[in-house]
C-alpha positions in Angstrom: 17.0 -9.1 -4.1 17.8 -5.7 -2.8 15.9 -4.1 0.0 16.3 -1.2 2.5 18.8 -0.9 5.2 16.8 -0.5 8.4 14.5 2.2 9.8 14.0 5.3 7.7 15.7 8.5 8.9 13.3 11.2 10.1 13.5 14.4 8.1 15.2 12.8 5.0 13.3 12.9 1.7 13.0 9.3 0.4 14.4 8.6 -3.0 12.0 5.8 -3.9 9.0 4.5 -1.9 6.1 2.1 -2.3 2.7 3.2 -1.2 0.1 0.6 -0.3 -3.5 2.0 -0.8 -6.4 -0.1 0.4 -9.7 0.0 -1.3 -10.9 2.3 1.4 -8.9 5.1 -0.2 -11.3 5.1 -3.2 -14.6 5.6 -1.3 -16.2 7.3 1.6 -16.1 5.6 5.0 -18.6 2.8 5.3 -19.4 2.9 1.6 -18.5 0.7 -1.4 -17.6 1.4 -5.0 -15.6 4.3 -6.2 -16.1 8.0 -5.3 -14.0 10.1 -7.6 -14.0 12.9 -5.0 -12.2 10.6 -2.6 -10.0 9.2 -5.3 -9.1 12.8 -6.4 -8.3 13.7 -2.7 -5.8 10.8 -2.6 -4.4 11.6 -6.1 -3.8 15.3 -5.2 -1.7 14.2 -2.2 0.2 11.7 -4.4 0.8 14.3 -7.1 2.1 16.8 -4.5 4.4 14.2 -3.0 5.8 13.2 -6.3 6.6 16.8 -7.2 9.2 16.7 -4.3 11.2 14.4 -6.5 10.4 11.0 -4.9 10.0 8.0 -7.2 6.7 6.4 -6.2 5.2 3.0 -6.9 1.7 2.2 -5.7 0.0 -1.1 -5.0 -3.8 -0.9 -5.0 -6.2 -2.9 -3.0 -9.7 -3.7 -4.1 -11.9 -4.2 -1.0 -14.1 -1.3 -1.8 -15.4 -3.3 -4.8 -14.9 -6.9 -3.8 -12.8 -8.9 -1.4 -11.9 -12.5 -2.4 -12.2 -13.5 1.3 -15.9 -12.6 1.4 -16.7 -15.8 -0.6 -14.7 -18.0 1.7 -17.8 -19.4 3.4 -19.3 -20.5 0.1 -16.1 -22.0 -1.3 -17.1 -25.3 -3.0 -20.8 -24.2 -3.1 -20.7 -22.0 -6.2 -17.5 -19.9 -6.3 -14.2 -21.6 -5.6 -12.1 -19.6 -3.2 -9.3 -19.3 -5.8 -11.8 -17.8 -8.3 -13.0 -15.4 -5.7 -9.4 -14.2 -5.1 -9.0 -13.7 -8.9 -12.2 -11.6 -8.9 -10.6 -9.5 -6.1 -7.5 -9.0 -8.3 -9.6 -7.6 -11.1 -11.2 -5.2 -8.6 -7.7 -3.8 -7.9 -7.3 -3.0 -11.6 -10.5 -1.0 -11.6 -9.1 1.1 -8.7 -5.8 1.4 -10.6 -7.5 2.7 -13.7 -9.4 5.3 -11.6 -6.2 6.4 -9.9 -4.4 6.6 -13.1 -6.9 8.9 -14.7 -7.1 11.0 -11.5 -3.3 11.5 -11.5 -3.1 12.2 -15.2 -5.7 14.9 -14.8 -3.3 16.5 -12.4 -0.4 16.4 -14.9 1.4 13.3 -13.6 3.0 10.8 -15.9 1.6 7.4 -14.9 1.9 3.8 -15.9 -0.5 1.1 -14.8 1.0 -2.3 -14.6 -0.7 -5.6 -13.8 0.5 -9.0 -12.6 -2.1 -10.6 -14.9 -1.6 -9.7 -18.5 -4.3 -7.5 -20.0 -2.4 -5.4 -22.5 -5.3 -3.4 -24.0 -5.7 -1.5 -20.7 -2.4 -1.9 -18.8 1.3 -3.0 -19.1 2.3 -6.4 -17.8 4.3 -6.0 -14.6 8.0 -6.6 -15.3 10.3 -5.6 -12.5 13.0 -4.0 -14.6 10.4 -2.1 -16.6 8.7 -0.8 -13.5 12.1 0.4 -12.2 12.8 2.2 -15.5 9.5 4.0 -15.3 10.3 5.1 -11.8 13.7 6.4 -12.9 12.0 8.4 -15.6 9.8 10.1 -13.0 6.6 8.2 -13.7 4.2 7.1 -11.0 3.9 3.3 -11.3 0.5 1.8 -10.2 0.7 -2.0 -9.7 -2.5 -4.0 -9.7 -3.6 -7.6 -9.4 -1.5 -8.3 -6.3 1.1 -10.9 -7.1 -1.2 -12.5 -9.7 -1.7 -15.5 -7.4 -4.8 -16.5 -5.3 -4.5 -16.8 -1.5 -2.0 -13.9 -1.4 -3.1 -10.6 0.0 -2.4 -7.2 -1.6 -0.4 -6.4 1.6 2.0 -9.2 0.8 2.1 -8.1 -2.8 3.1 -4.6 -1.5 5.9 -6.1 0.5 7.0 -8.1 -2.5 7.0 -5.2 -4.9 8.7 -2.9 -2.4 11.6 -5.3 -2.4 11.6 -5.8 -6.1 11.8 -2.1 -7.0 14.2 -1.5 -4.1 12.1 1.0 -2.3 13.5 2.7 0.8 10.3 2.2 2.8 6.9 0.6 2.5 4.2 3.3 3.2 1.0 1.6 4.5 -1.8 4.2 4.2 -4.6 3.7 6.7 -7.6 5.5 8.1 -6.1 5.9 11.6 -2.9 7.6 12.8 -0.8 4.5 13.0 -0.6 1.2 14.9 -2.5 1.0 18.2 -2.5 -1.5 21.0 -6.2 -2.2 20.2 -8.7 -1.0 17.6 -9.0 2.7 18.3 -12.5 2.8 16.9 -13.6 0.3 19.5 -11.4 1.5 22.4 -10.8 5.2 22.5 -8.1 4.6 25.2 -6.0 2.4 22.9 -2.3 3.4 22.8 -0.7 4.7 19.6 2.8 3.3 19.0 5.4 5.6 17.4 7.9 2.7 16.8 7.6 -1.1 16.8 9.8 -4.0 15.8 8.5 -6.6 13.3 8.7 -9.2 16.0 6.5 -7.1 18.4 3.9 -6.8 15.7 3.8 -10.5 15.1 4.0 -11.5 18.8 1.2 -9.1 19.8 -0.8 -10.0 16.7 -1.4 -6.4 15.9 -3.6 -5.8 12.9 -1.4 -3.8 10.6 -0.7 -6.0 7.6 -1.0 -9.8 7.3 1.7 -11.8 9.0 3.2 -12.9 5.7 3.8 -9.3 4.7 5.4 -8.4 8.0 7.6 -11.5 8.0 8.7 -10.8 4.4 9.7 -7.2 5.4 11.4 -8.5 8.5 13.5 -11.0 6.5 14.7 -8.3 4.1 14.9 -5.4 6.6 12.3 -3.4 4.7 10.9 -0.6 7.1 7.2 0.0 7.1 5.5 3.4 8.0 1.9 3.1 8.9 0.1 6.5 8.7 -3.2 8.2 8.2 -3.6 9.2 4.5 -6.9 11.0 5.2 -5.1 13.9 6.8 -4.3 16.4 4.1 -0.6 16.5 3.2 0.3 13.3 5.1 1.5 11.4 2.0 3.9 14.2 1.2 5.0 14.3 4.9 5.6 10.6 4.8 7.8 10.7 1.7 9.7 13.7 3.1 10.6 11.7 6.2 8.7 13.7 8.7 7.9 12.1 12.0 4.3 10.7 11.9 2.5 7.4 12.3 4.2 4.3 13.4 7.6 3.0 12.1 8.0 -0.8 12.0 11.6 -1.9 11.6 14.3 -4.2 13.0 15.8 -1.6 15.2 12.8 0.2 16.4 12.2 0.7 20.1 8.7 -0.1 21.2 7.3 3.4 22.1 3.9 4.8 22.8 
């Protein structure tokens, strides 16, 4: 399975990227559900980035609608945890449909693909077909995670990034990158500009789940963690501008 070849070079426009969008990118801070104003803000950034010529695949989260983990405490008392995770997968499809329509309204060619077959509303995810769509200049939205319970959408993003041979995994967040502590709780937390995979795992930094980080480490897939809420940051990320935090095998731990 092909992957990247180390940390991305600053100032170099990427050829193909995978963007991980959490459910937060579909609603206002602290709210649930879908706000089309917020979705359109994200879609406009994606459309602008795609016009630079980058091939873009997107993995959607679904936490704004439902998180499978929220039912964990009641597993065995009504909703089995595996069923709850499947419900969460369906939430990612709802976000995918919203993003698809938002992008199409901006003139983008888009294909929504799902790991669970539901042909009336989306194509089944097939790696070779997804890559062909990317080669034709279409934005590919990938929903349902990996199609398996107990696997996060972060891990799905790492998996799909490797499968489509992306140059970098772009992890969109609501903060400027990876901090030593939660910056919303500690305003003095340090922002890292570079980190190694092992440093993220050893320090238990809350970036992506450990399985996703380990998978990227094993295949040398660099991760860029950045603030998608700042206008133009998605375009800056695909163009290789210095922003956020780069996680790679050769990064130097810098603040």
